[in-house]
N, C-alpha and C positions, 0 to 999 in steps of 0.2 A: 326533250319530248320529241324532237324530229326523227330521232332513230329508233324510237320505241311504239310498239303497237299492242293493242289488247288482243288476247287470245280470243275473246268473244265479248259481246257486250256484257257489262257489269251484271245486269239482272238475269242473263244466262248463267253466268259463273256462279252466282248464288243459289240456283236452283239445286244443284247437288249437295251443297252445304245443308240446305233446309231438308232435304230428303233424308241425308244421313242423320241430321240431328233428330228428327221425328222418329226413325227407325231406332235410334239408340235410347229413345225414353221407354220402348217396350210397352207403351198404352195401346198400340194398335197392332192387330193382327199381321197386317201387311200394309206397307207404304211403297207406292209406285209414283213414278214422275212420268210427265210428258203423256202423248197420246198412248191409249193402251186399249185393247179389247176387253179388259177386265171390267166387271161392274163394280162399282164403288158406292158405298153408303155417304160417305163424306168426300167432300172436295175442298182443298184450301187454294184460294186464289191470292196470289201476292203481287204487289206492284211496288218496284223501286221508286220512291218518290225524290230521295236525295241522297247523293253520294258525292262527298266532297272533302277535298283536304285543304284545311285553312291555313295559310303560312304566314298570316298576319301575326302570329305569336310563336314564341319559341319555347318549348318545341311545338312543332305543328299538331292539328287535331284533325282527325278523320271524323266527319260528320255524316251519319247515315239514317234515314228514315224510311220504314217500309210499312204500307198499308197491307193488312191480311183479312180476308173474309172468308170463313168458314160456312159452307154450304151443306145442306141435306140435299144430296142427289137424287135421291128417291121422291122426295116431296116438293123439290124445287124451291126451297126457301131458305133464307139467310138465317143461320144459327148465332153467329156473331161476327163482330168486325172491330178491328182496333189497328191504331197505328204505333208502331213500335219506333223509338228513336234512341241512338246511342252515339256518344262521342267517345273517341279512344285518343289518347296522346300518343302520338308516334315519334 
């Protein structure tokens, strides 16, 4: 680990993946990320809660949890909130 560095914090690296996944659903007219002058009806706020590789077992397991909150940008209220968790054997 001494000779390796992250390109960016993990939460920042997840943002393009989330954006692309939402675009690929074709449920939305447009999906934009980051600060933008565009007006949006909906906003998705995500928080990376956990990203950890567990080496106590073989093969190791990557554990990830993300909190997601969908907001109505026009009415300023929460539509839904959910925590998503996944474990991937690596």
